[in-house]
N, C-alpha and C positions, 0 to 999 in steps of 0.2 A: 506359872504354868496353870495353877488352879483358876486364876482369873480368866485366862484364855479359854479354858474348857467351859467355864460357866458362861462366858460371852457367847461361845458357839452354841451352847444349849439354849440360851435365851433367844438368840437369832433363829435357831431351828424351830423353837416353839412359836415364835412370832410368825414365821413364814407358814408353818402348818395351820395356824389360826386364820391367817389371811386366805390361804387356799381353801380351807373348809368353808369359810364365809362366802367366798366367790362361788363355790360349788352349790351352796344352799340357794344363793340368789339365782343361779342358772337354772336350778330345779323349779323355782317359782314360776319361771317363764316357760311356756311350752316350747319344745323344740320344733323344728320345721315339720317333721313327720307327724307329730301329734297335732299340730295346728292344721296340717293339710287334711287329716282325717276328720277333725272337728269341723272344718270348713265344708266338707262333703255332707256331713250330717246336718249342719245348719242350712245348707242349700236345699237339702231334701225337705226339711220342715217348711221352708219358705215356698218351695214349689208345690208341696201338698196343700198348703193353706191357700194357694192361688187356684187350686183345683186342676193343676197341670200334672196329671199322672205320668205322662211320658217324660217330663223333665225330672220328676221325682225318681223314676226308674233309671235315669241317667247315672245315678250314683252306684248302680250295680254293674257288674261285669256282663257285657252282652255276649254270652257264650252258652252253649248247651251244657257246659260243665258247671255253671252257676247252680248252687243248691239253696233252696228255700224250704224251711221246715216250720210248720205252725199247725196248731189244732190237731196234732197227732198225724199229720200228713206231710209227706215229702214231695216237693216239686223240683224236678230236675230241669235246668235250662231257663234262660232269661225269658224266652217267649212263653213258656208255661206259667212262669211267675206273673208275667204281665197279664195273661188271660185270667188268672186267679184274682189279681187285684181288680181288674175291670169288672168281673162278675160280682165281687164282694162290695166294691165301693162305687161303681158307676152303672151297675145294672139297674133294671127296672125297680123302682121303689127304694133304691139305696142312695146314700150320700157319703161324701168323703169326710165331712166334718173338719174340725180344726185340730191339728196335731201339735203336740209338744213333747219334747224329750226332757228328762231330768235325771239327776244322779249319774251323769255321764262319766265313765272311767275309760281311759284309753291307755292301753299297755302295748309297748313296742314288743314285737316278736322277732325282730331282726331288722336289717337295713331296708327291706322291701315288704315287710308284713307287720300288721298291727291287729289288735283285738279291741273292740269297743263294746261296752255293755252299759245298760242303763234301763230306765223306765220310759214307757211311752204312754200317752193318754190322748184320747180323742174326745172332743166335745162335739156331740152330734146336734143337728138342728132341733131334734125333739128333746134336748136337754140331758140325754143319757151320756155317761162318760165312761165308755169302756177303757180299760187300761191293762198294762201288763209289763212284762220284762222282755228285753231283747239282748242278744249277743250276736255281733257280726264280726266277721274276719275280713280284713282289708288286705289287698296286695297292691303294690305299686306296679302299674302296667304302663305300656307306652303312652296310653291316653290319660294317665293320671291315676290317682288312688281310687280303687273301686272295691265294692263289697263283692266277695266271691262266695260267701256262705252267710246265711241269715237264719237264726233260730229265734223265733218270736213266740211268746206264750201270753195268754190272756189270764188275768186274775179271775178267780172264781167269782161269780156274781154274788153280791151281798145277799145273805139269806134273811128273810124277815124274822124278827125276834118273836118268839112265841108270846102270846098274851098270857100274863099270869092268871091262873085260875082263881076265881073269887071264892072265899070261904062260904060254906052254906049259910043261908039266912041273910045274905047281904043283897 
């Protein structure tokens, strides 16, 4: 009887180990939802870097209920956000630059919602590199995964270091 109980215990431990190993491997590979959200963001970067603002904005929910917050301002609606992007990046004397995202984290919020956060950086034609953080909320809509809320912030510009005072007499 003791051998039978020990055998069951060993088998149970072996099965538990195999299952936890399979779970870890499954977590290494993004699920469909996470990959779909990542794909939207990757397409946005590619579209931005081609200078195609309208294609970039295709990653957002085209609705008056879409919310975009940045620079201490809130813009309601896709069209308002589009106008803001056009003024800021395609208006007279402005450029879009080259966009990159880093530190991307995607968190499932349910079967039809996800949160993505990370860092953005633009490399502008004049060599400046504005950058900051973003948090976006995605929903699965009939036309695919779309950003329904975007909160983007810019890093504080680097302050010049003060020049150390020279001792008198130097």
